[in-house]
NUKE-887498 format. One line per field, with one value per residue (C-alpha): residue number from 1; residue in one letter; x, y, z. Coordinates in steps of 0.5 Angstrom, whole numbers, plus 500, padded with zeros to 3 digits. Example, Ala and Ser with C-alpha at 12.3 -4.5 7.8 and 13.67 -1.06 7.14 Angstrom:
resi = 1,2
resn = A,S
x = 525,527
y = 491,498
z = 516,514
//
This chain:
resi = 1,2,3,4,5,6,7,8,9,10,11,12,13,14,15,16,17,18,19,20,21,22,23,24,25,26,27,28,29,30,31,32,33,34,35,36,37,38,39,40,41,42,43,44,45,46,47,48,49,50,51,52,53,54,55,56,57,58,59,60,61,62,63,64,65,66,67,68,69,70,71,72,73,74,75,76,77,78,79,80,81,82,83,84,85,86,87,88,89,90,91,92,93,94,95,96,97,98,99,100,101,102,103,104,105,106,107,108,109,110,111,112,113,114,115,116,117,118,119,120,121,122,123,124,125,126,127,128,129,130,131,132,133,134,135,136,137,138,139,140,141,142,143,144,145,146,147,148,149,150,151,152,153,154,155,156,157,158,159,160,161,162,163,164,165,166,167,168,169,170,171,172,173,174,175,176,177,178,179,180,181,182,183,184,185,186,187,188,189,190,191,192,193,194,195,196,197,198,199,200,201,202,203,204,205,206,207,208,209,210,211,212,213,214,215,216,217,218,219,220,221,222,223,224,225,226,227,228,229,230,231,232,233,234,235,236,237,238,239,240,241,242,243,244,245,246,247,248,249,250,251,252,253,254,255,256,257,258,259,260,261,262,263,264,265,266,267,268,269,270,271,272,273,274,275,276,277,278,279,280,281,282,283,284,285,286,287,288,289,290,291,292,293,294,295,296,297,298,299,300,301,302,303,304,305,306,307,308
resn = M,S,K,A,D,K,L,G,V,S,A,S,F,A,R,A,Q,P,V,G,V,S,S,R,R,A,A,I,A,E,A,T,G,A,P,T,S,G,M,V,P,P,S,E,V,P,I,E,A,L,A,H,N,P,F,N,L,R,E,D,L,T,E,L,E,E,L,A,Q,S,L,V,S,R,G,Q,L,Q,P,L,A,V,A,T,R,M,A,F,M,E,A,H,P,G,Q,T,D,G,L,G,R,A,P,Y,V,V,I,D,G,N,R,R,L,A,A,A,Q,L,A,G,L,K,T,M,H,I,H,V,N,D,A,L,S,A,S,A,A,D,I,L,E,S,A,L,I,A,N,V,H,R,V,D,V,A,P,M,D,Q,A,R,A,L,Q,E,L,V,D,V,H,G,S,Q,A,Q,V,A,K,R,L,G,K,T,A,A,W,V,S,Q,R,L,T,L,L,N,L,T,P,S,L,Q,E,K,V,D,T,G,E,L,K,V,E,P,A,R,R,I,G,R,L,P,Q,E,H,Q,E,A,A,A,D,E,T,L,N,T,V,A,P,P,R,Q,R,A,H,P,T,P,T,V,N,A,V,N,A,V,N,A,P,P,S,P,P,S,P,P,A,P,P,T,P,S,T,P,R,I,T,I,A,T,D,T,P,E,T,I,A,D,A,L,T,A,H,L,T,P,D,D,L,K,A,V,T,E,L,L,L,L,R,L
x = 462,457,450,448,452,448,442,444,444,443,448,443,440,447,448,442,443,443,449,450,446,450,449,446,440,439,439,433,430,430,428,422,420,421,425,431,430,425,420,417,415,408,406,400,400,395,397,398,404,408,412,414,421,424,429,423,423,417,415,413,408,403,397,395,387,388,393,388,381,386,388,380,378,383,387,394,398,404,407,411,418,420,425,424,424,430,434,433,434,441,443,440,440,438,433,427,423,416,417,412,412,411,415,416,419,417,423,420,412,412,407,402,402,400,395,393,392,388,383,382,385,386,391,397,401,409,415,420,428,432,438,434,436,443,445,442,445,443,435,436,438,433,427,430,431,424,422,425,422,415,411,406,412,412,417,420,420,423,429,430,431,436,440,440,442,448,450,451,454,458,457,451,455,455,447,446,450,446,440,441,440,444,448,444,437,439,442,435,432,436,435,429,432,436,429,427,423,416,418,418,412,409,412,409,402,402,402,408,410,416,419,419,421,427,429,428,433,439,438,441,436,435,433,428,422,422,422,417,412,414,412,406,403,404,397,397,396,389,388,388,381,382,381,378,382,380,378,382,376,369,367,371,366,360,361,366,363,363,369,367,368,374,374,374,380,382,380,385,387,385,392,399,400,405,410,413,419,417,423,424,419,424,423,416,416,420,416,410,413,415,409,404,401,402,395,395,401,396,390,394,398,391,388,395,394,387,389,394
y = 681,675,675,676,683,685,684,690,688,693,694,694,687,684,686,683,676,670,666,660,664,665,672,669,666,672,677,672,673,680,680,675,677,670,668,665,662,662,659,652,649,648,641,642,648,650,647,653,654,648,648,642,640,643,637,632,627,629,622,621,626,621,617,620,619,613,616,622,618,614,622,623,617,614,621,623,617,620,627,631,632,639,644,652,656,660,654,651,658,658,651,652,660,658,653,658,657,654,656,662,665,658,658,650,646,639,634,627,627,630,625,626,633,633,628,632,639,634,632,639,638,644,642,637,635,636,635,640,639,644,639,635,642,640,639,637,631,629,631,627,621,622,622,616,612,613,611,605,603,605,599,601,603,599,595,599,605,602,599,606,609,604,605,613,611,607,612,617,612,608,601,596,595,602,602,596,598,605,602,596,591,586,586,581,584,591,587,582,589,592,586,589,595,590,588,591,597,593,588,594,596,589,590,597,594,588,583,580,579,581,574,571,578,579,571,574,580,576,574,577,582,578,572,576,577,569,567,572,569,563,565,569,563,558,554,550,542,540,535,528,524,518,511,505,500,494,487,481,477,477,473,478,484,480,478,483,488,495,499,505,512,515,522,528,531,537,543,546,553,558,562,559,559,563,560,565,564,568,569,577,582,584,576,577,584,581,574,579,584,578,575,581,586,593,594,587,590,596,592,588,594,597,591,590,597,596,591,595
z = 239,243,241,248,248,241,245,250,257,261,267,272,269,269,277,278,274,278,280,275,269,263,260,254,258,262,256,253,260,260,252,254,261,263,270,271,278,284,280,281,273,272,271,267,261,256,249,246,251,248,241,237,238,231,231,231,226,221,219,227,226,222,223,229,229,234,239,239,240,246,249,249,252,257,258,258,262,261,262,256,257,256,256,257,251,254,255,248,245,249,246,239,237,230,231,233,226,229,236,235,243,247,253,252,247,247,247,248,246,240,237,243,243,235,237,243,238,233,239,241,247,252,256,257,263,263,266,265,264,261,261,255,251,251,244,237,237,243,242,236,239,244,239,236,242,244,237,238,245,243,243,237,233,226,224,219,222,228,224,220,227,229,223,224,231,228,223,229,234,228,230,232,238,240,239,243,249,249,249,253,248,245,238,235,237,233,228,227,226,222,217,214,211,206,203,196,196,194,200,205,203,204,211,212,209,214,208,209,216,220,222,215,213,217,214,207,209,210,202,196,193,187,191,196,191,190,197,199,194,196,203,201,197,202,204,210,208,209,215,213,215,219,216,220,222,217,221,220,217,215,222,226,223,224,231,234,239,236,238,242,238,237,241,236,234,237,233,228,230,225,227,229,237,240,244,249,254,260,263,262,259,253,251,251,247,242,241,240,235,231,230,231,226,228,229,233,238,239,241,246,249,250,254,258,260,262,267,271
//
């Protein structure tokens, strides 16, 4: 006996069931009072109407203070992608813990929902798409891909998300195809996972920059600590003072007209310049990610948004 049958769908309800609606969905609709058709989904709902996706990565819901402040000061720039509770329950009958009575389940945008809850927002804009609730694997993949493409994602978090996608699809080449990236792009970012745990922590804190960390990740682990120490302890060589050109003899020194003063040397920049080949947005994003800390990337993102 199906679960829909166990719910006891009445004969009159079965006759009234809309064409194209499964018996399970019709049973859930009868139990919850949710319509199956004829309703235009809302574009804005109370925050209590939204439930977190049970398949969402728990570590993705941390360090939300900055995002909460941004939602308060600048508002919500992008709607949350959600599925109706009915569609989600039909696709995942065993994954209802934590949904409460919320009529919508957030598929993409769980960090923004958590930040909005932290900020005390009353409503959020949504885009309803029941096709997003298709399967657990699809939902997990959507969450992972969203993590990979986030501008402000930490390098180690991006690498972990990529590795989970590799586990799902079986190869880096398949993941690259799914993301619209090159296999080299995926491989370069996965090298961070080859680092020792202590070096991964230094990447997380920003003590070890991403570009040298990726180079070190290609070394055997027994050589990585020494290479990292060398990188962290490297000091830029001091500027050499210019020496005056000696004169041929004392007569020249006395009688020769004074030479014009040398132009001042350009100041040495306190931080290295980043050379970016501006052929594609992806190239620019890759270069910035390789050279900047997560905090710097967030600052650049906010500045770019202000110029739109």
